[in-house]
SELO-886447 format. One record per residue (C-alpha): residue in three letters; chain; x, y, z. Coordinates in nm, 2 decimals. Example, Ala and Ser with C-alpha at 12.3 -4.5 7.8 and 13.67 -1.06 7.14 Angstrom:
BEGIN
<r resn="Ala" chain="A" xx="1.23" yy="-0.45" zz="0.78"/>
<r resn="Ser" chain="A" xx="1.37" yy="-0.11" zz="0.71"/>
! end
This chain:
BEGIN
<r resn="Met" chain="A" xx="14.29" yy="10.47" zz="6.73"/>
<r resn="Thr" chain="A" xx="14.02" yy="10.64" zz="6.87"/>
<r resn="Ala" chain="A" xx="13.67" yy="10.52" zz="6.82"/>
<r resn="Pro" chain="A" xx="13.41" yy="10.72" zz="6.63"/>
<r resn="Val" chain="A" xx="13.19" yy="10.93" zz="6.85"/>
<r resn="Asn" chain="A" xx="12.81" yy="10.97" zz="6.77"/>
<r resn="Val" chain="A" xx="12.74" yy="11.32" zz="6.80"/>
<r resn="Met" chain="A" xx="12.39" yy="11.35" zz="6.71"/>
<r resn="Ala" chain="A" xx="12.21" yy="11.14" zz="6.97"/>
<r resn="His" chain="A" xx="11.84" yy="11.23" zz="7.00"/>
<r resn="Leu" chain="A" xx="11.65" yy="11.24" zz="7.31"/>
<r resn="Pro" chain="A" xx="11.30" yy="11.17" zz="7.31"/>
<r resn="Val" chain="A" xx="11.05" yy="11.39" zz="7.47"/>
<r resn="Thr" chain="A" xx="10.83" yy="11.18" zz="7.72"/>
<r resn="Gln" chain="A" xx="10.48" yy="11.21" zz="7.78"/>
<r resn="Leu" chain="A" xx="10.50" yy="11.26" zz="8.12"/>
<r resn="Glu" chain="A" xx="10.73" yy="11.51" zz="8.33"/>
<r resn="Ser" chain="A" xx="10.83" yy="11.21" zz="8.60"/>
<r resn="Trp" chain="A" xx="11.10" yy="11.01" zz="8.72"/>
<r resn="Tyr" chain="A" xx="11.12" yy="10.67" zz="8.73"/>
<r resn="Arg" chain="A" xx="11.35" yy="10.40" zz="8.94"/>
<r resn="Leu" chain="A" xx="11.52" yy="10.07" zz="8.88"/>
<r resn="Gly" chain="A" xx="11.61" yy="9.97" zz="9.23"/>
<r resn="Ala" chain="A" xx="11.76" yy="9.67" zz="9.42"/>
<r resn="Gly" chain="A" xx="11.52" yy="9.72" zz="9.70"/>
<r resn="Phe" chain="A" xx="11.24" yy="9.92" zz="9.86"/>
<r resn="Val" chain="A" xx="11.47" yy="10.20" zz="10.01"/>
<r resn="Pro" chain="A" xx="11.69" yy="10.37" zz="9.69"/>
<r resn="Glu" chain="A" xx="12.05" yy="10.26" zz="9.66"/>
<r resn="Ser" chain="A" xx="12.35" yy="10.42" zz="9.47"/>
<r resn="Arg" chain="A" xx="12.36" yy="10.14" zz="9.26"/>
<r resn="Asp" chain="A" xx="11.99" yy="10.20" zz="9.13"/>
<r resn="Val" chain="A" xx="11.92" yy="10.37" zz="8.77"/>
<r resn="Tyr" chain="A" xx="11.70" yy="10.66" zz="8.72"/>
<r resn="Phe" chain="A" xx="11.49" yy="10.75" zz="8.44"/>
<r resn="Asn" chain="A" xx="11.43" yy="11.11" zz="8.32"/>
<r resn="Thr" chain="A" xx="11.71" yy="11.24" zz="8.51"/>
<r resn="Thr" chain="A" xx="12.08" yy="11.35" zz="8.45"/>
<r resn="Asp" chain="A" xx="12.33" yy="11.21" zz="8.69"/>
<r resn="Ser" chain="A" xx="12.67" yy="11.36" zz="8.80"/>
<r resn="Asp" chain="A" xx="12.86" yy="11.23" zz="8.51"/>
<r resn="Gly" chain="A" xx="12.62" yy="11.34" zz="8.29"/>
<r resn="Ile" chain="A" xx="12.47" yy="11.03" zz="8.18"/>
<r resn="Arg" chain="A" xx="12.07" yy="11.09" zz="8.10"/>
<r resn="Ile" chain="A" xx="11.83" yy="10.81" zz="8.04"/>
<r resn="Val" chain="A" xx="11.46" yy="10.91" zz="7.96"/>
<r resn="Ala" chain="A" xx="11.18" yy="10.70" zz="7.91"/>
<r resn="Gly" chain="A" xx="10.77" yy="10.72" zz="7.87"/>
<r resn="Glu" chain="A" xx="10.53" yy="10.55" zz="8.13"/>
<r resn="Pro" chain="A" xx="10.60" yy="10.20" zz="8.07"/>
<r resn="Asp" chain="A" xx="10.29" yy="10.04" zz="7.91"/>
<r resn="Gly" chain="A" xx="10.11" yy="9.82" zz="8.18"/>
<r resn="Trp" chain="A" xx="10.13" yy="10.02" zz="8.51"/>
<r resn="Glu" chain="A" xx="9.76" yy="10.10" zz="8.50"/>
<r resn="Gly" chain="A" xx="9.66" yy="9.77" zz="8.33"/>
<r resn="Val" chain="A" xx="9.56" yy="9.44" zz="8.46"/>
<r resn="Glu" chain="A" xx="9.51" yy="9.13" zz="8.27"/>
<r resn="Phe" chain="A" xx="9.21" yy="8.89" zz="8.35"/>
<r resn="Ile" chain="A" xx="9.25" yy="8.51" zz="8.30"/>
<r resn="Leu" chain="A" xx="8.91" yy="8.27" zz="8.25"/>
<r resn="Pro" chain="A" xx="9.01" yy="7.93" zz="8.30"/>
<r resn="Leu" chain="A" xx="8.83" yy="7.70" zz="8.05"/>
<r resn="Asp" chain="A" xx="8.67" yy="7.51" zz="8.30"/>
<r resn="Thr" chain="A" xx="8.44" yy="7.81" zz="8.37"/>
<r resn="Val" chain="A" xx="8.25" yy="7.80" zz="8.06"/>
<r resn="Gly" chain="A" xx="7.90" yy="7.64" zz="8.13"/>
<r resn="Gly" chain="A" xx="7.67" yy="7.92" zz="8.15"/>
<r resn="Lys" chain="A" xx="7.38" yy="8.00" zz="7.94"/>
<r resn="Asp" chain="A" xx="7.47" yy="7.94" zz="7.55"/>
<r resn="Gly" chain="A" xx="7.81" yy="7.86" zz="7.64"/>
<r resn="Gly" chain="A" xx="7.88" yy="8.19" zz="7.86"/>
<r resn="His" chain="A" xx="8.13" yy="8.18" zz="8.13"/>
<r resn="Val" chain="A" xx="8.03" yy="8.16" zz="8.48"/>
<r resn="Gly" chain="A" xx="8.24" yy="8.18" zz="8.78"/>
<r resn="Pro" chain="A" xx="8.48" yy="8.45" zz="8.91"/>
<r resn="Gln" chain="A" xx="8.78" yy="8.57" zz="8.70"/>
<r resn="Ser" chain="A" xx="9.14" yy="8.55" zz="8.80"/>
<r resn="Val" chain="A" xx="9.41" yy="8.84" zz="8.77"/>
<r resn="Gly" chain="A" xx="9.73" yy="8.78" zz="8.56"/>
<r resn="Pro" chain="A" xx="10.07" yy="8.91" zz="8.66"/>
<r resn="Lys" chain="A" xx="10.10" yy="9.28" zz="8.58"/>
<r resn="Val" chain="A" xx="10.39" yy="9.30" zz="8.29"/>
<r resn="Leu" chain="A" xx="10.58" yy="9.61" zz="8.25"/>
<r resn="Tyr" chain="A" xx="10.72" yy="9.70" zz="7.87"/>
<r resn="Val" chain="A" xx="11.00" yy="9.96" zz="7.94"/>
<r resn="Gln" chain="A" xx="11.12" yy="10.15" zz="7.67"/>
<r resn="Gly" chain="A" xx="11.41" yy="10.42" zz="7.66"/>
<r resn="Met" chain="A" xx="11.70" yy="10.62" zz="7.53"/>
<r resn="Ala" chain="A" xx="12.01" yy="10.67" zz="7.73"/>
<r resn="Val" chain="A" xx="12.26" yy="10.92" zz="7.64"/>
<r resn="Ala" chain="A" xx="12.63" yy="10.94" zz="7.78"/>
<r resn="Pro" chain="A" xx="12.93" yy="11.18" zz="7.73"/>
<r resn="Asp" chain="A" xx="13.15" yy="10.90" zz="7.59"/>
<r resn="Ala" chain="A" xx="13.13" yy="10.53" zz="7.52"/>
<r resn="Arg" chain="A" xx="13.30" yy="10.43" zz="7.82"/>
<r resn="Leu" chain="A" xx="13.05" yy="10.56" zz="8.03"/>
<r resn="Leu" chain="A" xx="12.77" yy="10.45" zz="7.85"/>
<r resn="Arg" chain="A" xx="12.90" yy="10.10" zz="7.90"/>
<r resn="Leu" chain="A" xx="12.90" yy="10.14" zz="8.25"/>
<r resn="Leu" chain="A" xx="12.56" yy="10.23" zz="8.24"/>
<r resn="Ile" chain="A" xx="12.47" yy="9.94" zz="8.02"/>
<r resn="Ala" chain="A" xx="12.65" yy="9.71" zz="8.29"/>
<r resn="Arg" chain="A" xx="12.47" yy="9.85" zz="8.58"/>
<r resn="Ile" chain="A" xx="12.16" yy="9.80" zz="8.43"/>
<r resn="Arg" chain="A" xx="12.21" yy="9.45" zz="8.31"/>
<r resn="Ser" chain="A" xx="12.35" yy="9.36" zz="8.69"/>
<r resn="Leu" chain="A" xx="12.00" yy="9.47" zz="8.83"/>
<r resn="Leu" chain="A" xx="11.84" yy="9.25" zz="8.57"/>
<r resn="Gly" chain="A" xx="11.99" yy="8.94" zz="8.65"/>
<r resn="Pro" chain="A" xx="11.80" yy="8.59" zz="8.67"/>
<r resn="Arg" chain="A" xx="11.60" yy="8.51" zz="8.95"/>
<r resn="Arg" chain="A" xx="11.66" yy="8.88" zz="9.09"/>
<r resn="Ala" chain="A" xx="11.37" yy="9.07" zz="9.22"/>
<r resn="Val" chain="A" xx="11.40" yy="9.45" zz="9.15"/>
<r resn="Val" chain="A" xx="11.16" yy="9.71" zz="9.25"/>
<r resn="Trp" chain="A" xx="11.01" yy="9.92" zz="8.97"/>
<r resn="Glu" chain="A" xx="10.92" yy="10.29" zz="9.12"/>
<r resn="Gln" chain="A" xx="10.72" yy="10.57" zz="8.97"/>
<r resn="His" chain="A" xx="10.49" yy="10.86" zz="9.08"/>
<r resn="Asp" chain="A" xx="10.16" yy="10.75" zz="9.06"/>
<r resn="Tyr" chain="A" xx="9.93" yy="11.05" zz="8.95"/>
<r resn="Gly" chain="A" xx="9.59" yy="10.87" zz="9.04"/>
<r resn="Ala" chain="A" xx="9.73" yy="10.81" zz="9.41"/>
<r resn="Ala" chain="A" xx="9.94" yy="11.11" zz="9.40"/>
<r resn="Glu" chain="A" xx="10.23" yy="10.95" zz="9.57"/>
<r resn="Arg" chain="A" xx="10.55" yy="10.76" zz="9.48"/>
<r resn="Leu" chain="A" xx="10.46" yy="10.37" zz="9.45"/>
<r resn="Gly" chain="A" xx="10.65" yy="10.08" zz="9.33"/>
<r resn="Leu" chain="A" xx="10.62" yy="9.70" zz="9.19"/>
<r resn="Val" chain="A" xx="10.83" yy="9.42" zz="9.33"/>
<r resn="Cys" chain="A" xx="10.95" yy="9.28" zz="8.96"/>
<r resn="Arg" chain="A" xx="11.13" yy="9.02" zz="8.80"/>
<r resn="Ser" chain="A" xx="11.29" yy="9.05" zz="8.44"/>
<r resn="Glu" chain="A" xx="11.15" yy="8.86" zz="8.14"/>
<r resn="Gly" chain="A" xx="11.29" yy="8.81" zz="7.83"/>
<r resn="Asp" chain="A" xx="11.57" yy="9.02" zz="7.66"/>
<r resn="Phe" chain="A" xx="11.76" yy="9.32" zz="7.79"/>
<r resn="Arg" chain="A" xx="11.84" yy="9.49" zz="7.45"/>
<r resn="Ala" chain="A" xx="12.07" yy="9.79" zz="7.44"/>
<r resn="Thr" chain="A" xx="12.06" yy="9.90" zz="7.07"/>
<r resn="Pro" chain="A" xx="12.32" yy="10.18" zz="6.95"/>
<r resn="Val" chain="A" xx="12.12" yy="10.46" zz="6.76"/>
<r resn="Gln" chain="A" xx="12.15" yy="10.75" zz="6.53"/>
<r resn="Gly" chain="A" xx="11.99" yy="11.09" zz="6.59"/>
<r resn="Asn" chain="A" xx="11.92" yy="11.44" zz="6.49"/>
<r resn="Met" chain="A" xx="12.06" yy="11.63" zz="6.81"/>
<r resn="Asn" chain="A" xx="12.39" yy="11.70" zz="6.99"/>
<r resn="Gly" chain="A" xx="12.41" yy="11.46" zz="7.29"/>
<r resn="Gly" chain="A" xx="12.67" yy="11.23" zz="7.32"/>
<r resn="Val" chain="A" xx="12.68" yy="10.84" zz="7.27"/>
<r resn="Ala" chain="A" xx="12.34" yy="10.67" zz="7.27"/>
<r resn="Thr" chain="A" xx="12.14" yy="10.37" zz="7.29"/>
<r resn="Arg" chain="A" xx="11.80" yy="10.24" zz="7.29"/>
<r resn="Ile" chain="A" xx="11.72" yy="10.04" zz="7.59"/>
<r resn="Thr" chain="A" xx="11.41" yy="9.79" zz="7.61"/>
<r resn="Phe" chain="A" xx="11.36" yy="9.52" zz="7.90"/>
<r resn="Thr" chain="A" xx="11.03" yy="9.36" zz="8.04"/>
<r resn="Leu" chain="A" xx="10.94" yy="9.33" zz="8.39"/>
<r resn="Val" chain="A" xx="10.68" yy="9.10" zz="8.55"/>
<r resn="Ala" chain="A" xx="10.52" yy="9.16" zz="8.88"/>
<r resn="Ala" chain="A" xx="10.35" yy="8.96" zz="9.15"/>
<r resn="Ser" chain="A" xx="10.00" yy="8.81" zz="9.06"/>
<r resn="Pro" chain="A" xx="9.76" yy="8.95" zz="9.18"/>
<r resn="Pro" chain="A" xx="9.96" yy="9.27" zz="9.12"/>
<r resn="Trp" chain="A" xx="9.99" yy="9.52" zz="9.44"/>
<r resn="Lys" chain="A" xx="10.14" yy="9.86" zz="9.42"/>
<r resn="Phe" chain="A" xx="10.32" yy="9.99" zz="9.76"/>
<r resn="Thr" chain="A" xx="10.44" yy="10.31" zz="9.90"/>
<r resn="Val" chain="A" xx="10.84" yy="10.30" zz="9.86"/>
<r resn="Gly" chain="A" xx="11.12" yy="10.43" zz="10.07"/>
<r resn="Asn" chain="A" xx="11.11" yy="10.40" zz="10.44"/>
<r resn="Pro" chain="A" xx="10.78" yy="10.21" zz="10.57"/>
<r resn="Asp" chain="A" xx="10.54" yy="10.36" zz="10.83"/>
<r resn="Val" chain="A" xx="10.58" yy="10.29" zz="11.19"/>
<r resn="Ala" chain="A" xx="10.34" yy="10.31" zz="11.47"/>
<r resn="Cys" chain="A" xx="10.43" yy="10.16" zz="11.82"/>
<r resn="Ala" chain="A" xx="10.24" yy="10.12" zz="12.16"/>
<r resn="Gly" chain="A" xx="10.33" yy="10.03" zz="12.51"/>
<r resn="Leu" chain="A" xx="10.14" yy="9.85" zz="12.76"/>
<r resn="Pro" chain="A" xx="10.03" yy="10.11" zz="13.02"/>
<r resn="Thr" chain="A" xx="9.88" yy="10.07" zz="13.37"/>
<r resn="Gly" chain="A" xx="9.60" yy="10.17" zz="13.51"/>
<r resn="Asp" chain="A" xx="9.46" yy="10.21" zz="13.88"/>
<r resn="Ile" chain="A" xx="9.14" yy="9.99" zz="14.01"/>
<r resn="Ala" chain="A" xx="9.02" yy="10.21" zz="14.25"/>
<r resn="Gly" chain="A" xx="8.91" yy="10.06" zz="14.61"/>
<r resn="Arg" chain="A" xx="8.60" yy="10.15" zz="14.83"/>
<r resn="Ser" chain="A" xx="8.67" yy="10.44" zz="15.10"/>
<r resn="Tyr" chain="A" xx="8.70" yy="10.36" zz="15.44"/>
<r resn="Asp" chain="A" xx="8.72" yy="10.62" zz="15.73"/>
<r resn="Lys" chain="A" xx="8.98" yy="10.39" zz="15.93"/>
<r resn="Asp" chain="A" xx="9.32" yy="10.27" zz="15.84"/>
<r resn="Tyr" chain="A" xx="9.42" yy="9.93" zz="15.75"/>
<r resn="Asp" chain="A" xx="9.73" yy="9.74" zz="15.67"/>
<r resn="Lys" chain="A" xx="9.60" yy="9.59" zz="15.35"/>
<r resn="Asp" chain="A" xx="9.60" yy="9.79" zz="15.08"/>
<r resn="Tyr" chain="A" xx="9.27" yy="9.79" zz="14.88"/>
<r resn="Gly" chain="A" xx="9.22" yy="9.83" zz="14.47"/>
<r resn="Gly" chain="A" xx="9.52" yy="9.76" zz="14.26"/>
<r resn="Ile" chain="A" xx="9.66" yy="9.77" zz="13.93"/>
<r resn="Phe" chain="A" xx="9.52" yy="9.65" zz="13.62"/>
<r resn="Asn" chain="A" xx="9.65" yy="9.65" zz="13.25"/>
<r resn="Pro" chain="A" xx="9.43" yy="9.82" zz="13.00"/>
<r resn="Gly" chain="A" xx="9.62" yy="9.71" zz="12.71"/>
<r resn="Gly" chain="A" xx="9.80" yy="9.95" zz="12.46"/>
<r resn="Glu" chain="A" xx="9.63" yy="10.11" zz="12.12"/>
<r resn="Leu" chain="A" xx="9.82" yy="10.26" zz="11.83"/>
<r resn="Gln" chain="A" xx="9.65" yy="10.40" zz="11.49"/>
<r resn="Ala" chain="A" xx="9.76" yy="10.24" zz="11.16"/>
<r resn="Glu" chain="A" xx="9.67" yy="10.43" zz="10.85"/>
<r resn="Asn" chain="A" xx="9.68" yy="10.26" zz="10.52"/>
<r resn="Arg" chain="A" xx="9.66" yy="10.53" zz="10.23"/>
<r resn="Gly" chain="A" xx="9.62" yy="10.28" zz="9.95"/>
<r resn="Asp" chain="A" xx="9.29" yy="10.11" zz="9.84"/>
<r resn="Leu" chain="A" xx="9.44" yy="9.74" zz="9.90"/>
<r resn="Glu" chain="A" xx="9.48" yy="9.54" zz="10.23"/>
<r resn="Ala" chain="A" xx="9.86" yy="9.60" zz="10.36"/>
<r resn="Trp" chain="A" xx="10.04" yy="9.34" zz="10.55"/>
<r resn="Pro" chain="A" xx="10.24" yy="9.46" zz="10.85"/>
<r resn="Val" chain="A" xx="10.56" yy="9.32" zz="11.01"/>
<r resn="Phe" chain="A" xx="10.48" yy="9.30" zz="11.39"/>
<r resn="Glu" chain="A" xx="10.77" yy="9.37" zz="11.64"/>
<r resn="Ile" chain="A" xx="10.69" yy="9.26" zz="11.98"/>
<r resn="Thr" chain="A" xx="10.91" yy="9.33" zz="12.27"/>
<r resn="Gly" chain="A" xx="10.92" yy="9.19" zz="12.62"/>
<r resn="Pro" chain="A" xx="10.85" yy="9.16" zz="12.92"/>
<r resn="Val" chain="A" xx="10.49" yy="9.02" zz="12.81"/>
<r resn="Asp" chain="A" xx="10.30" yy="8.69" zz="12.86"/>
<r resn="His" chain="A" xx="10.10" yy="8.52" zz="12.54"/>
<r resn="Pro" chain="A" xx="10.05" yy="8.88" zz="12.39"/>
<r resn="Val" chain="A" xx="9.71" yy="8.92" zz="12.20"/>
<r resn="Ile" chain="A" xx="9.72" yy="9.17" zz="11.90"/>
<r resn="Thr" chain="A" xx="9.39" yy="9.29" zz="11.76"/>
<r resn="Asn" chain="A" xx="9.28" yy="9.50" zz="11.47"/>
<r resn="Asp" chain="A" xx="8.94" yy="9.66" zz="11.62"/>
<r resn="Thr" chain="A" xx="8.85" yy="9.79" zz="11.25"/>
<r resn="Thr" chain="A" xx="8.84" yy="9.43" zz="11.11"/>
<r resn="Gly" chain="A" xx="8.77" yy="9.25" zz="11.43"/>
<r resn="Arg" chain="A" xx="9.05" yy="8.99" zz="11.36"/>
<r resn="Glu" chain="A" xx="9.35" yy="8.88" zz="11.63"/>
<r resn="Phe" chain="A" xx="9.61" yy="8.67" zz="11.69"/>
<r resn="Leu" chain="A" xx="9.79" yy="8.55" zz="11.99"/>
<r resn="Ile" chain="A" xx="10.17" yy="8.47" zz="12.03"/>
<r resn="Ser" chain="A" xx="10.21" yy="8.15" zz="12.23"/>
<r resn="Gly" chain="A" xx="10.53" yy="8.21" zz="12.47"/>
<r resn="Ser" chain="A" xx="10.62" yy="8.42" zz="12.75"/>
<r resn="Ile" chain="A" xx="10.85" yy="8.69" zz="12.58"/>
<r resn="Pro" chain="A" xx="11.14" yy="8.81" zz="12.82"/>
<r resn="Ala" chain="A" xx="11.26" yy="9.12" zz="12.88"/>
<r resn="Gly" chain="A" xx="11.44" yy="9.29" zz="12.61"/>
<r resn="Glu" chain="A" xx="11.39" yy="9.01" zz="12.36"/>
<r resn="Thr" chain="A" xx="11.18" yy="9.10" zz="12.06"/>
<r resn="Val" chain="A" xx="11.00" yy="8.86" zz="11.81"/>
<r resn="Thr" chain="A" xx="10.90" yy="8.94" zz="11.47"/>
<r resn="Val" chain="A" xx="10.59" yy="8.83" zz="11.28"/>
<r resn="Asp" chain="A" xx="10.57" yy="8.90" zz="10.93"/>
<r resn="Ala" chain="A" xx="10.21" yy="8.90" zz="10.82"/>
<r resn="Arg" chain="A" xx="10.25" yy="8.82" zz="10.44"/>
<r resn="Thr" chain="A" xx="10.45" yy="8.51" zz="10.48"/>
<r resn="Gly" chain="A" xx="10.35" yy="8.41" zz="10.82"/>
<r resn="Val" chain="A" xx="10.73" yy="8.37" zz="10.92"/>
<r resn="Val" chain="A" xx="10.80" yy="8.42" zz="11.30"/>
<r resn="Thr" chain="A" xx="11.15" yy="8.51" zz="11.43"/>
<r resn="Pro" chain="A" xx="11.30" yy="8.35" zz="11.66"/>
<r resn="Gly" chain="A" xx="11.14" yy="8.01" zz="11.54"/>
<r resn="Gly" chain="A" xx="11.06" yy="7.91" zz="11.89"/>
<r resn="Tyr" chain="A" xx="10.75" yy="8.09" zz="11.91"/>
<r resn="Arg" chain="A" xx="10.42" yy="7.98" zz="11.79"/>
<r resn="Val" chain="A" xx="10.12" yy="8.21" zz="11.65"/>
<r resn="Ile" chain="A" xx="9.77" yy="8.09" zz="11.68"/>
<r resn="Gly" chain="A" xx="9.53" yy="8.27" zz="11.45"/>
<r resn="Arg" chain="A" xx="9.62" yy="8.43" zz="11.10"/>
<r resn="Pro" chain="A" xx="9.83" yy="8.73" zz="11.16"/>
<r resn="Trp" chain="A" xx="9.59" yy="9.01" zz="11.00"/>
<r resn="Ser" chain="A" xx="9.63" yy="9.29" zz="10.75"/>
<r resn="Leu" chain="A" xx="9.55" yy="9.64" zz="10.75"/>
<r resn="Ala" chain="A" xx="9.23" yy="9.76" zz="10.58"/>
<r resn="Pro" chain="A" xx="9.24" yy="10.07" zz="10.38"/>
<r resn="Gly" chain="A" xx="9.19" yy="10.37" zz="10.57"/>
<r resn="Asp" chain="A" xx="9.26" yy="10.41" zz="10.94"/>
<r resn="Asn" chain="A" xx="9.30" yy="10.09" zz="11.15"/>
<r resn="Thr" chain="A" xx="9.29" yy="10.10" zz="11.53"/>
<r resn="Val" chain="A" xx="9.50" yy="9.81" zz="11.66"/>
<r resn="Arg" chain="A" xx="9.53" yy="9.69" zz="12.03"/>
<r resn="Trp" chain="A" xx="9.73" yy="9.43" zz="12.20"/>
<r resn="Arg" chain="A" xx="9.75" yy="9.31" zz="12.57"/>
<r resn="Ala" chain="A" xx="9.89" yy="9.03" zz="12.79"/>
<r resn="Thr" chain="A" xx="9.66" yy="8.70" zz="12.83"/>
<r resn="Phe" chain="A" xx="9.76" yy="8.64" zz="13.20"/>
<r resn="Gly" chain="A" xx="10.08" yy="8.65" zz="13.44"/>
<r resn="Ser" chain="A" xx="10.27" yy="8.99" zz="13.52"/>
<r resn="Phe" chain="A" xx="10.27" yy="9.26" zz="13.29"/>
<r resn="Asp" chain="A" xx="10.54" yy="9.54" zz="13.24"/>
<r resn="Pro" chain="A" xx="10.48" yy="9.89" zz="13.08"/>
<r resn="Asp" chain="A" xx="10.83" yy="9.86" zz="12.90"/>
<r resn="Ala" chain="A" xx="10.67" yy="9.60" zz="12.70"/>
<r resn="Leu" chain="A" xx="10.63" yy="9.75" zz="12.34"/>
<r resn="Leu" chain="A" xx="10.44" yy="9.64" zz="12.02"/>
<r resn="Cys" chain="A" xx="10.55" yy="9.83" zz="11.70"/>
<r resn="Leu" chain="A" xx="10.40" yy="9.78" zz="11.35"/>
<r resn="Ser" chain="A" xx="10.58" yy="9.86" zz="11.01"/>
<r resn="Trp" chain="A" xx="10.36" yy="9.84" zz="10.70"/>
<r resn="Arg" chain="A" xx="10.38" yy="10.01" zz="10.34"/>
<r resn="Ser" chain="A" xx="10.05" yy="10.14" zz="10.18"/>
<r resn="Thr" chain="A" xx="9.93" yy="9.93" zz="9.88"/>
<r resn="Ser" chain="A" xx="9.72" yy="10.02" zz="9.61"/>
<r resn="Ser" chain="A" xx="9.56" yy="9.86" zz="9.29"/>
! end
C-alpha cells in the first residue's frame, strides 16, 4: 500500500533573501544543512533570520542591588545568545524528507557543538556562532496551499557561548613571517686584515594581521624552528609572550591563544598569549639569544570576531 503524498505543501516567504548553514564545523561539509536553498535531490528548507542573532541578554545579579533608592550598582554581565530557529522543509517524497530530518537530528545531538552561519548585513560578511542544541528538535507534518511535495515544519533552539561572539567562517586568515638577517657595518680601513669587522644581527620578523570585527580575536600561533626562546609581540597592543625552550629545525610548536594550550606539551609559555585588537595589528617576533636561522617561521591563523 502506498502512503498518501501531501501535494499541497506550502513554502512561506522569508523576510531576508539570505541562506543559513547548520554545520558540523567552521568549514562547510557535505553533511551540513542549508536553509533557503534547494539541494540536488530537490529538497528545499526555508527559514527567516532566527530571533536572537542580533539580540543580547543582560544579567544583573541580586547582590549588585544597593544603590540609591535600591538602584542597581556594579557591572552587568552578558548572558548566552539564544537562537530560535523556525523553518519549513519540502521534499519530493517522504523518504527524502525522512533522510533530511535524520541529518538535522544527527547534527543536533546531545553535547555536540555545531556552527550556525549566516550573512550578517551589518558586518557585510558571513559570520558564524559556535552553539549547542537545547530543548526539543521538532519536525511536525503540515498541510499547505501550494504545490510542493511532502512538507514538515522544523523548530529547534541553539545556545551560543557566553559572552557571545561571532566569527568569520570558512578558512581562517593566515599571515607568516620569517627571521631575516641584517648586516652590521664595521669601520672602513685602508689596509687589509685577516679578521672580518662587522657581523650579522637578527632584526626579527614582522607581519600584519587584520581583525575585521569589532571584538578581540584569539589567534593560533605556529612557530617552526630553528629558534631559541622566541618572543612574540603585538606592537599594536604592547603585549608579548615568550616560549621557553629551543625549538629545533623542522619542529613546530603551536600555541592556542584562546585556550592557552601548547603543543607539544614539553614547551612552556611565559606571559599570556595575546589577542588581536579590532583593526590592523603589527606583530613582531625574534629569538631571545643563541643562534638564529632565516628558515625559522612564525604563522598566525585567526578568525575575525564581531559582537
